VOLUMMI-908459 format. One record per residue (C-alpha): residue in three letters; x, y, z. Coordinates in steps of 0.5 Angstrom, whole numbers, plus 500, padded with zeros to 3 digits. Last residue first. Layout:
BEGIN
<pt><code>ALA</code><u>X</u><v>Y</v><w>Z</w></pt>
...
This chain:
BEGIN
<pt><code>SER</code><u>527</u><v>463</v><w>497</w></pt>
<pt><code>LEU</code><u>527</u><v>467</v><w>504</w></pt>
<pt><code>ALA</code><u>522</u><v>473</v><w>501</w></pt>
<pt><code>ALA</code><u>517</u><v>468</v><w>499</w></pt>
<pt><code>GLU</code><u>518</u><v>464</v><w>505</w></pt>
<pt><code>ILE</code><u>516</u><v>470</v><w>509</w></pt>
<pt><code>ALA</code><u>510</u><v>472</v><w>505</w></pt>
<pt><code>SER</code><u>508</u><v>465</v><w>505</w></pt>
<pt><code>GLY</code><u>508</u><v>465</v><w>513</w></pt>
<pt><code>TYR</code><u>504</u><v>472</v><w>513</w></pt>
<pt><code>LEU</code><u>498</u><v>469</v><w>509</w></pt>
<pt><code>GLU</code><u>498</u><v>462</v><w>512</w></pt>
<pt><code>LYS</code><u>498</u><v>465</v><w>519</w></pt>
<pt><code>LEU</code><u>493</u><v>469</v><w>517</w></pt>
<pt><code>SER</code><u>489</u><v>464</v><w>514</w></pt>
<pt><code>ILE</code><u>488</u><v>463</v><w>506</w></pt>
<pt><code>GLY</code><u>481</u><v>460</v><w>504</w></pt>
<pt><code>ALA</code><u>480</u><v>465</v><w>498</w></pt>
<pt><code>LYS</code><u>475</u><v>469</v><w>502</w></pt>
<pt><code>ALA</code><u>480</u><v>469</v><w>508</w></pt>
<pt><code>ALA</code><u>485</u><v>472</v><w>503</w></pt>
<pt><code>GLN</code><u>480</u><v>477</v><w>501</w></pt>
<pt><code>GLN</code><u>479</u><v>480</v><w>508</w></pt>
<pt><code>PRO</code><u>486</u><v>480</v><w>509</w></pt>
<pt><code>LEU</code><u>487</u><v>484</v><w>503</w></pt>
<pt><code>ILE</code><u>482</u><v>489</v><w>505</w></pt>
<pt><code>SER</code><u>484</u><v>492</v><w>512</w></pt>
<pt><code>ALA</code><u>479</u><v>492</v><w>518</w></pt>
<pt><code>GLN</code><u>483</u><v>486</v><w>522</w></pt>
<pt><code>SER</code><u>490</u><v>490</v><w>521</w></pt>
<pt><code>LEU</code><u>494</u><v>488</v><w>515</w></pt>
<pt><code>GLY</code><u>494</u><v>494</v><w>511</w></pt>
<pt><code>PRO</code><u>497</u><v>494</v><w>504</w></pt>
<pt><code>THR</code><u>505</u><v>495</v><w>503</w></pt>
<pt><code>THR</code><u>505</u><v>495</v><w>496</w></pt>
<pt><code>ASN</code><u>499</u><v>499</v><w>495</w></pt>
<pt><code>MET</code><u>497</u><v>501</v><w>487</w></pt>
<pt><code>GLU</code><u>493</u><v>506</v><w>484</w></pt>
<pt><code>ILE</code><u>487</u><v>508</v><w>480</w></pt>
<pt><code>PHE</code><u>487</u><v>504</v><w>475</w></pt>
<pt><code>HIS</code><u>481</u><v>504</v><w>470</w></pt>
<pt><code>PRO</code><u>476</u><v>498</v><w>469</w></pt>
<pt><code>GLU</code><u>472</u><v>499</v><w>463</w></pt>
<pt><code>GLY</code><u>464</u><v>499</v><w>464</w></pt>
<pt><code>ASN</code><u>464</u><v>506</v><w>462</w></pt>
<pt><code>HIS</code><u>468</u><v>507</v><w>469</w></pt>
<pt><code>PHE</code><u>469</u><v>501</v><w>473</w></pt>
<pt><code>ILE</code><u>474</u><v>504</v><w>478</w></pt>
<pt><code>PHE</code><u>480</u><v>501</v><w>480</w></pt>
<pt><code>GLU</code><u>485</u><v>500</v><w>486</w></pt>
<pt><code>SER</code><u>491</u><v>495</v><w>487</w></pt>
<pt><code>ARG</code><u>493</u><v>492</v><w>493</w></pt>
<pt><code>SER</code><u>500</u><v>489</v><w>493</w></pt>
<pt><code>PHE</code><u>503</u><v>483</v><w>497</w></pt>
<pt><code>GLY</code><u>510</u><v>480</v><w>496</w></pt>
<pt><code>LYS</code><u>514</u><v>481</v><w>490</w></pt>
<pt><code>MET</code><u>513</u><v>486</v><w>484</w></pt>
<pt><code>LYS</code><u>516</u><v>485</v><w>477</w></pt>
<pt><code>LEU</code><u>513</u><v>491</v><w>474</w></pt>
<pt><code>LYS</code><u>510</u><v>487</v><w>468</w></pt>
<pt><code>GLN</code><u>508</u><v>481</v><w>473</w></pt>
<pt><code>TYR</code><u>504</u><v>486</v><w>478</w></pt>
<pt><code>ILE</code><u>501</u><v>490</v><w>473</w></pt>
<pt><code>LEU</code><u>498</u><v>483</v><w>469</w></pt>
<pt><code>LYS</code><u>496</u><v>481</v><w>476</w></pt>
<pt><code>ALA</code><u>491</u><v>487</v><w>477</w></pt>
<pt><code>ILE</code><u>489</u><v>487</v><w>469</w></pt>
<pt><code>GLU</code><u>487</u><v>479</v><w>470</w></pt>
<pt><code>GLN</code><u>483</u><v>481</v><w>476</w></pt>
<pt><code>VAL</code><u>480</u><v>486</v><w>473</w></pt>
<pt><code>LYS</code><u>478</u><v>482</v><w>467</w></pt>
<pt><code>LYS</code><u>476</u><v>476</v><w>471</w></pt>
<pt><code>THR</code><u>471</u><v>480</v><w>476</w></pt>
<pt><code>ASP</code><u>468</u><v>483</v><w>470</w></pt>
<pt><code>GLU</code><u>466</u><v>477</v><w>467</w></pt>
<pt><code>GLU</code><u>464</u><v>474</v><w>473</w></pt>
<pt><code>SER</code><u>459</u><v>480</v><w>474</w></pt>
<pt><code>ILE</code><u>460</u><v>485</v><w>479</w></pt>
<pt><code>ARG</code><u>457</u><v>485</v><w>486</w></pt>
<pt><code>ALA</code><u>464</u><v>485</v><w>489</w></pt>
<pt><code>PRO</code><u>466</u><v>478</v><w>493</w></pt>
<pt><code>THR</code><u>468</u><v>481</v><w>498</w></pt>
<pt><code>ILE</code><u>464</u><v>487</v><w>500</w></pt>
<pt><code>GLU</code><u>467</u><v>493</v><w>504</w></pt>
<pt><code>GLN</code><u>462</u><v>498</v><w>506</w></pt>
<pt><code>SER</code><u>464</u><v>505</v><w>508</w></pt>
<pt><code>LYS</code><u>465</u><v>510</v><w>514</w></pt>
<pt><code>GLY</code><u>468</u><v>505</v><w>519</w></pt>
<pt><code>LEU</code><u>473</u><v>509</v><w>521</w></pt>
<pt><code>TYR</code><u>479</u><v>506</v><w>517</w></pt>
<pt><code>LYS</code><u>478</u><v>507</v><w>510</w></pt>
<pt><code>ALA</code><u>471</u><v>511</v><w>510</w></pt>
<pt><code>GLU</code><u>474</u><v>516</v><w>515</w></pt>
<pt><code>TYR</code><u>481</u><v>516</v><w>511</w></pt>
<pt><code>ASP</code><u>477</u><v>517</v><w>504</w></pt>
<pt><code>PHE</code><u>474</u><v>512</v><w>500</w></pt>
<pt><code>PHE</code><u>470</u><v>518</v><w>496</w></pt>
<pt><code>GLU</code><u>464</u><v>523</v><w>497</w></pt>
<pt><code>ASN</code><u>463</u><v>519</v><w>504</w></pt>
<pt><code>GLU</code><u>458</u><v>513</v><w>506</w></pt>
<pt><code>SER</code><u>463</u><v>509</v><w>501</w></pt>
<pt><code>VAL</code><u>462</u><v>503</v><w>498</w></pt>
<pt><code>ILE</code><u>468</u><v>499</v><w>496</w></pt>
<pt><code>GLU</code><u>467</u><v>492</v><w>492</w></pt>
<pt><code>THR</code><u>473</u><v>487</v><w>494</w></pt>
<pt><code>VAL</code><u>475</u><v>482</v><w>489</w></pt>
<pt><code>PRO</code><u>477</u><v>475</v><w>491</w></pt>
<pt><code>LEU</code><u>485</u><v>475</v><w>490</w></pt>
<pt><code>ALA</code><u>490</u><v>475</v><w>484</w></pt>
<pt><code>LEU</code><u>495</u><v>470</v><w>485</w></pt>
<pt><code>ALA</code><u>502</u><v>471</v><w>483</w></pt>
<pt><code>GLU</code><u>506</u><v>464</v><w>484</w></pt>
<pt><code>GLY</code><u>511</u><v>461</v><w>488</w></pt>
<pt><code>ASN</code><u>506</u><v>458</v><w>493</w></pt>
<pt><code>TYR</code><u>503</u><v>465</v><w>494</w></pt>
<pt><code>THR</code><u>506</u><v>471</v><w>491</w></pt>
<pt><code>ILE</code><u>500</u><v>476</v><w>492</w></pt>
<pt><code>VAL</code><u>495</u><v>480</v><w>488</w></pt>
<pt><code>GLY</code><u>490</u><v>484</v><w>492</w></pt>
<pt><code>VAL</code><u>484</u><v>487</v><w>488</w></pt>
<pt><code>SER</code><u>480</u><v>493</v><w>490</w></pt>
<pt><code>VAL</code><u>474</u><v>495</v><w>487</w></pt>
<pt><code>GLU</code><u>470</u><v>502</v><w>486</w></pt>
<pt><code>THR</code><u>464</u><v>502</v><w>482</w></pt>
<pt><code>GLY</code><u>463</u><v>508</v><w>477</w></pt>
<pt><code>ASP</code><u>464</u><v>515</v><w>475</w></pt>
<pt><code>LEU</code><u>471</u><v>517</v><w>474</w></pt>
<pt><code>PHE</code><u>472</u><v>524</v><w>476</w></pt>
<pt><code>SER</code><u>478</u><v>527</v><w>472</w></pt>
<pt><code>GLU</code><u>485</u><v>527</v><w>476</w></pt>
<pt><code>ILE</code><u>490</u><v>532</v><w>479</w></pt>
<pt><code>ILE</code><u>496</u><v>529</v><w>481</w></pt>
<pt><code>ALA</code><u>501</u><v>533</v><w>487</w></pt>
<pt><code>GLU</code><u>508</u><v>534</v><w>488</w></pt>
<pt><code>ASP</code><u>511</u><v>537</v><w>494</w></pt>
<pt><code>ASP</code><u>508</u><v>532</v><w>499</w></pt>
<pt><code>GLU</code><u>503</u><v>531</v><w>505</w></pt>
<pt><code>GLN</code><u>502</u><v>538</v><w>506</w></pt>
<pt><code>PHE</code><u>502</u><v>539</v><w>499</w></pt>
<pt><code>ALA</code><u>496</u><v>536</v><w>498</w></pt>
<pt><code>ASN</code><u>492</u><v>540</v><w>502</w></pt>
<pt><code>GLN</code><u>495</u><v>546</v><w>499</w></pt>
<pt><code>ALA</code><u>492</u><v>543</v><w>492</w></pt>
<pt><code>ALA</code><u>485</u><v>543</v><w>495</w></pt>
<pt><code>ARG</code><u>485</u><v>550</v><w>498</w></pt>
<pt><code>TYR</code><u>487</u><v>552</v><w>491</w></pt>
<pt><code>LEU</code><u>482</u><v>548</v><w>487</w></pt>
<pt><code>GLU</code><u>476</u><v>550</v><w>491</w></pt>
<pt><code>ASP</code><u>475</u><v>556</v><w>487</w></pt>
<pt><code>LYS</code><u>474</u><v>552</v><w>480</w></pt>
<pt><code>GLN</code><u>468</u><v>548</v><w>483</w></pt>
<pt><code>LYS</code><u>467</u><v>541</v><w>485</w></pt>
<pt><code>VAL</code><u>474</u><v>539</v><w>488</w></pt>
<pt><code>LYS</code><u>474</u><v>532</v><w>491</w></pt>
<pt><code>THR</code><u>480</u><v>533</v><w>496</w></pt>
<pt><code>ILE</code><u>486</u><v>528</v><w>498</w></pt>
<pt><code>GLY</code><u>492</u><v>529</v><w>502</w></pt>
<pt><code>PHE</code><u>492</u><v>523</v><w>506</w></pt>
<pt><code>SER</code><u>487</u><v>518</v><w>503</w></pt>
<pt><code>SER</code><u>491</u><v>512</v><w>506</w></pt>
<pt><code>GLY</code><u>498</u><v>513</v><w>502</w></pt>
<pt><code>ALA</code><u>502</u><v>519</v><w>500</w></pt>
<pt><code>ARG</code><u>507</u><v>520</v><w>494</w></pt>
<pt><code>ASN</code><u>503</u><v>524</v><w>489</w></pt>
<pt><code>ALA</code><u>499</u><v>528</v><w>494</w></pt>
<pt><code>LYS</code><u>492</u><v>528</v><w>491</w></pt>
<pt><code>VAL</code><u>487</u><v>533</v><w>488</w></pt>
<pt><code>PHE</code><u>481</u><v>529</v><w>485</w></pt>
<pt><code>CYS</code><u>476</u><v>532</v><w>480</w></pt>
<pt><code>PRO</code><u>469</u><v>535</v><w>479</w></pt>
<pt><code>LEU</code><u>470</u><v>538</v><w>474</w></pt>
<pt><code>GLY</code><u>474</u><v>537</v><w>468</w></pt>
<pt><code>VAL</code><u>481</u><v>534</v><w>467</w></pt>
<pt><code>THR</code><u>485</u><v>538</v><w>462</w></pt>
<pt><code>ASP</code><u>480</u><v>544</v><w>461</w></pt>
<pt><code>VAL</code><u>479</u><v>544</v><w>469</w></pt>
<pt><code>ILE</code><u>487</u><v>544</v><w>470</w></pt>
<pt><code>VAL</code><u>488</u><v>550</v><w>464</w></pt>
<pt><code>ASP</code><u>483</u><v>554</v><w>467</w></pt>
<pt><code>VAL</code><u>485</u><v>553</v><w>474</w></pt>
<pt><code>ASP</code><u>492</u><v>556</v><w>473</w></pt>
<pt><code>LEU</code><u>496</u><v>554</v><w>479</w></pt>
<pt><code>VAL</code><u>503</u><v>557</v><w>478</w></pt>
<pt><code>ASP</code><u>508</u><v>551</v><w>480</w></pt>
<pt><code>GLU</code><u>513</u><v>551</v><w>486</w></pt>
<pt><code>LYS</code><u>509</u><v>546</v><w>489</w></pt>
<pt><code>ASN</code><u>509</u><v>542</v><w>483</w></pt>
<pt><code>LEU</code><u>502</u><v>540</v><w>479</w></pt>
<pt><code>PHE</code><u>501</u><v>534</v><w>474</w></pt>
<pt><code>PHE</code><u>495</u><v>534</v><w>471</w></pt>
<pt><code>ASN</code><u>491</u><v>527</v><w>469</w></pt>
<pt><code>LYS</code><u>485</u><v>524</v><w>465</w></pt>
<pt><code>ALA</code><u>483</u><v>517</v><w>469</w></pt>
<pt><code>CYS</code><u>487</u><v>511</v><w>467</w></pt>
<pt><code>LYS</code><u>486</u><v>505</v><w>462</w></pt>
<pt><code>ILE</code><u>492</u><v>500</v><w>462</w></pt>
<pt><code>GLY</code><u>494</u><v>499</v><w>455</w></pt>
<pt><code>TYR</code><u>501</u><v>496</v><w>457</w></pt>
<pt><code>PRO</code><u>504</u><v>503</v><w>454</w></pt>
<pt><code>LYS</code><u>500</u><v>507</v><w>460</w></pt>
<pt><code>LEU</code><u>503</u><v>503</v><w>465</w></pt>
<pt><code>VAL</code><u>510</u><v>507</v><w>466</w></pt>
<pt><code>SER</code><u>506</u><v>514</v><w>466</w></pt>
<pt><code>ILE</code><u>501</u><v>511</v><w>471</w></pt>
<pt><code>LEU</code><u>507</u><v>509</v><w>476</w></pt>
<pt><code>ASP</code><u>511</u><v>516</v><w>475</w></pt>
<pt><code>ARG</code><u>505</u><v>520</v><w>477</w></pt>
<pt><code>LYS</code><u>503</u><v>516</v><w>482</w></pt>
<pt><code>ASN</code><u>510</u><v>515</v><w>486</w></pt>
<pt><code>PHE</code><u>509</u><v>510</v><w>491</w></pt>
<pt><code>THR</code><u>509</u><v>505</v><w>485</w></pt>
<pt><code>LEU</code><u>516</u><v>507</v><w>483</w></pt>
<pt><code>ALA</code><u>519</u><v>507</v><w>489</w></pt>
<pt><code>SER</code><u>517</u><v>500</v><w>491</w></pt>
<pt><code>GLN</code><u>519</u><v>498</v><w>485</w></pt>
<pt><code>TYR</code><u>526</u><v>500</v><w>485</w></pt>
<pt><code>HIS</code><u>527</u><v>498</v><w>492</w></pt>
<pt><code>ASP</code><u>524</u><v>491</v><w>491</w></pt>
<pt><code>ALA</code><u>517</u><v>489</v><w>493</w></pt>
<pt><code>ALA</code><u>515</u><v>487</v><w>500</w></pt>
<pt><code>THR</code><u>517</u><v>481</v><w>505</w></pt>
<pt><code>GLN</code><u>524</u><v>483</v><w>506</w></pt>
<pt><code>PRO</code><u>531</u><v>479</v><w>505</w></pt>
<pt><code>ILE</code><u>537</u><v>482</v><w>509</w></pt>
<pt><code>ASN</code><u>543</u><v>483</v><w>505</w></pt>
<pt><code>LEU</code><u>545</u><v>489</v><w>508</w></pt>
<pt><code>LEU</code><u>545</u><v>493</v><w>502</w></pt>
<pt><code>GLU</code><u>539</u><v>490</v><w>500</w></pt>
<pt><code>LEU</code><u>536</u><v>492</v><w>507</w></pt>
<pt><code>TYR</code><u>538</u><v>499</v><w>506</w></pt>
<pt><code>ALA</code><u>535</u><v>499</v><w>499</w></pt>
<pt><code>GLN</code><u>528</u><v>496</v><w>502</w></pt>
<pt><code>LEU</code><u>528</u><v>501</v><w>507</w></pt>
<pt><code>LEU</code><u>528</u><v>507</v><w>502</w></pt>
<pt><code>GLY</code><u>523</u><v>504</v><w>497</w></pt>
<pt><code>ASN</code><u>517</u><v>508</v><w>498</w></pt>
<pt><code>GLU</code><u>513</u><v>503</v><w>502</w></pt>
<pt><code>GLY</code><u>517</u><v>502</v><w>508</w></pt>
<pt><code>PRO</code><u>521</u><v>509</v><w>509</w></pt>
<pt><code>THR</code><u>516</u><v>512</v><w>508</w></pt>
<pt><code>GLY</code><u>508</u><v>511</v><w>507</w></pt>
<pt><code>HIS</code><u>506</u><v>504</v><w>510</w></pt>
<pt><code>ILE</code><u>511</u><v>500</v><w>514</w></pt>
<pt><code>THR</code><u>509</u><v>493</v><w>515</w></pt>
<pt><code>ASN</code><u>515</u><v>490</v><w>512</w></pt>
<pt><code>PHE</code><u>517</u><v>483</v><w>515</w></pt>
<pt><code>VAL</code><u>524</u><v>483</v><w>515</w></pt>
<pt><code>CYS</code><u>528</u><v>477</v><w>515</w></pt>
<pt><code>ASP</code><u>534</u><v>472</v><w>518</w></pt>
<pt><code>PHE</code><u>535</u><v>477</v><w>523</w></pt>
<pt><code>LYS</code><u>541</u><v>478</v><w>527</w></pt>
<pt><code>ILE</code><u>540</u><v>478</v><w>535</w></pt>
<pt><code>ILE</code><u>546</u><v>480</v><w>539</w></pt>
<pt><code>GLU</code><u>546</u><v>477</v><w>546</w></pt>
<pt><code>GLY</code><u>547</u><v>481</v><w>552</w></pt>
<pt><code>ASP</code><u>540</u><v>481</v><w>555</w></pt>
<pt><code>ILE</code><u>538</u><v>484</v><w>548</w></pt>
<pt><code>LYS</code><u>542</u><v>487</v><w>543</w></pt>
<pt><code>VAL</code><u>539</u><v>489</v><w>537</w></pt>
<pt><code>THR</code><u>542</u><v>488</v><w>529</w></pt>
<pt><code>PHE</code><u>540</u><v>492</v><w>523</w></pt>
<pt><code>ASP</code><u>548</u><v>492</v><w>521</w></pt>
<pt><code>SER</code><u>550</u><v>500</v><w>522</w></pt>
<pt><code>LYS</code><u>543</u><v>502</v><w>524</w></pt>
<pt><code>ASN</code><u>544</u><v>498</v><w>531</w></pt>
<pt><code>ILE</code><u>537</u><v>497</v><w>533</w></pt>
<pt><code>PRO</code><u>535</u><v>500</v><w>540</w></pt>
<pt><code>TYR</code><u>532</u><v>495</v><w>546</w></pt>
<pt><code>PRO</code><u>525</u><v>498</v><w>548</w></pt>
<pt><code>THR</code><u>522</u><v>494</v><w>554</w></pt>
<pt><code>ASP</code><u>514</u><v>492</v><w>552</w></pt>
<pt><code>ASP</code><u>514</u><v>486</v><w>557</w></pt>
<pt><code>ALA</code><u>514</u><v>482</v><w>550</w></pt>
<pt><code>ALA</code><u>520</u><v>486</v><w>548</w></pt>
<pt><code>VAL</code><u>519</u><v>492</v><w>543</w></pt>
<pt><code>VAL</code><u>525</u><v>493</v><w>538</w></pt>
<pt><code>PHE</code><u>528</u><v>500</v><w>537</w></pt>
<pt><code>TRP</code><u>529</u><v>505</v><w>532</w></pt>
<pt><code>GLU</code><u>529</u><v>512</v><w>534</w></pt>
<pt><code>ASN</code><u>528</u><v>519</v><w>532</w></pt>
<pt><code>LYS</code><u>524</u><v>519</v><w>525</w></pt>
<pt><code>SER</code><u>520</u><v>513</v><w>527</w></pt>
<pt><code>ILE</code><u>521</u><v>505</v><w>526</w></pt>
<pt><code>HIS</code><u>518</u><v>500</v><w>531</w></pt>
<pt><code>VAL</code><u>521</u><v>493</v><w>531</w></pt>
<pt><code>ARG</code><u>517</u><v>488</v><w>534</w></pt>
<pt><code>TYR</code><u>520</u><v>481</v><w>534</w></pt>
<pt><code>ALA</code><u>518</u><v>474</v><w>532</w></pt>
<pt><code>GLU</code><u>521</u><v>468</v><w>533</w></pt>
<pt><code>TYR</code><u>518</u><v>464</v><w>527</w></pt>
<pt><code>ILE</code><u>517</u><v>456</v><w>526</w></pt>
<pt><code>SER</code><u>513</u><v>454</v><w>532</w></pt>
<pt><code>ASN</code><u>511</u><v>461</v><w>533</w></pt>
<pt><code>ASP</code><u>507</u><v>461</v><w>527</w></pt>
<pt><code>LEU</code><u>506</u><v>469</v><w>525</w></pt>
<pt><code>ASN</code><u>499</u><v>471</v><w>527</w></pt>
<pt><code>GLN</code><u>500</u><v>476</v><w>533</w></pt>
<pt><code>TYR</code><u>506</u><v>479</v><w>530</w></pt>
<pt><code>VAL</code><u>503</u><v>480</v><w>524</w></pt>
<pt><code>MET</code><u>497</u><v>483</v><w>527</w></pt>
<pt><code>ASN</code><u>502</u><v>488</v><w>531</w></pt>
<pt><code>GLY</code><u>505</u><v>490</v><w>525</w></pt>
<pt><code>SER</code><u>498</u><v>492</v><w>522</w></pt>
<pt><code>ASN</code><u>496</u><v>496</v><w>528</w></pt>
<pt><code>ILE</code><u>503</u><v>499</v><w>528</w></pt>
<pt><code>SER</code><u>502</u><v>501</v><w>521</w></pt>
<pt><code>ILE</code><u>496</u><v>505</v><w>522</w></pt>
<pt><code>ARG</code><u>499</u><v>509</v><w>528</w></pt>
<pt><code>TYR</code><u>505</u><v>511</v><w>523</w></pt>
<pt><code>GLU</code><u>500</u><v>513</v><w>517</w></pt>
<pt><code>SER</code><u>501</u><v>520</v><w>518</w></pt>
<pt><code>SER</code><u>509</u><v>519</v><w>515</w></pt>
<pt><code>PHE</code><u>515</u><v>517</v><w>518</w></pt>
<pt><code>GLY</code><u>515</u><v>509</v><w>519</w></pt>
<pt><code>GLY</code><u>511</u><v>505</v><w>524</w></pt>
<pt><code>MET</code><u>512</u><v>498</v><w>523</w></pt>
<pt><code>ALA</code><u>518</u><v>493</v><w>521</w></pt>
<pt><code>ILE</code><u>517</u><v>486</v><w>524</w></pt>
<pt><code>ALA</code><u>523</u><v>483</v><w>525</w></pt>
<pt><code>ILE</code><u>523</u><v>475</v><w>524</w></pt>
<pt><code>LYS</code><u>528</u><v>470</v><w>527</w></pt>
<pt><code>LYS</code><u>528</u><v>464</v><w>523</w></pt>
<pt><code>LYS</code><u>527</u><v>458</v><w>528</w></pt>
<pt><code>MET</code><u>532</u><v>453</v><w>529</w></pt>
């Protein structure tokens, strides 16, 4: 019998529409000779399955089942494509774990940790992972611009601590821009992280579990037309994403090894995509995405293609890893 797969998409954050695109890409490319796929839209107000004719059928949140044409459908696995909360910060993972339903992303603790930029950096530093200088700021804190600039310098980046896809991020060049940048970050989260500017080549490294092993994918170089790899650059074509990256074989191997080390030390599962900047010749870790974009414009599918892995193989391997 075919495995019944719920493709969870949407979520509660600014990335709702991006997640729908990712989920639909998975839906279109799953091997329908093995899997019976269902599109599950999750929002703050309602959870429902979208049938082939676009009819919505509500999800029973008590057991994550759905009733369609009189039949109660229980899912064998959830393919998690939700960016942001609740799919990338561990909430959905914990809920599904309580119900004993496998899902394709990292477990709930790893998801919560990696979604929190401040906590993740703190955990990785003992492993010798190089990062930018940083300053932590909460919404209720007094914003002392002199202390911040003394710590991280200018220019610097002000980011929402728990947000993705370049929402709530500002590049600050002058002291008087810090207040507005902080308020922008606090639109997404009540915690912010302020980081020193790293000058160098930006790259993205996908690491996945494939055939039972952690595999670092070909490296992608990010060349943004804007000040940094912001929302427009990421999703509206204002960047070049060059795979393989135009870096030396030695640097390629080095950053792949670091990305794989992070994946393994954190006991990750499923897909991940880590961002680095080669600053003074050394890769500095920026952040990790544990439910990276899976649409046609997304980086990880491009990397998989360069590695000779089709979308059908990529998505199928995530389900099989979750079910094993």
